[in-house]
N, C-alpha and C positions, 0 to 999 in steps of 0.2 A: 504494499499499500504506499503510495508516494503522497503524502500530505505535508504542506509546508508547516514550519514551526508556528506561524501565525494561525493557521487553520487548527493545529492542535491546541493552541491556547484558547481559541474561540470554542472549540469543542468542549474542553474542560469547563469553560464558563457555563455553557449551554447546559452541561450535566448538573451544574450547581443551580439551575433554574433561573439564571439570570436572563432578562429580557435584552433584545437587541439595543435599546437604548442604554441600559445598565453597562452592557459589555462595551458599547461605543464609549461611553463616559470613562470607564475604568482603563480602556487601552488608547485613549486619546485619538479615536478615529470617528468617523461618520457612521451613523446607523445603516446608511446605505452601504458602506463598505463591509460592515458586519453581515448584512444580508447577502452580499455577493459572496463572501467566504462561506456562508451557511449553505448557499445554492451549490457551490462547488463541493462541499462536504456531502451533500445529499447524493450528487452525481457520482462521486468517487466511491462512496460507501454503499451505493445502491438503495438507499432509504427513501421512503415516501413520506415520513413524518419525524417529528423530534423523538418519539419513543423508539422508532426503528433506527434512528441515527444512533442513539445511545446504545442500543442493543447491539448493532452491528460494530460500533467502536469497541465494546467489551469483547465481543467474539474476535476482533482482529487484534486484541492486545494494545489498543490505543488508550483505553481508559481501564482503570482498576476500580472495583467497588471496595470501599473501606468502611 
């Protein structure tokens, strides 16, 4: 799986239930940029929604449940 460091960072924040606006503020980027990264993650991981994105991320070893 080839995801960028920024995509992984956003993925982690999505898993912590942050909204696009909250992620944008935390990373000093625009909400539209967050949405673009999220769209790329959906494509790369073959997910259709946030639950699927998190599930696929865990399956691929990109996220760990603690």
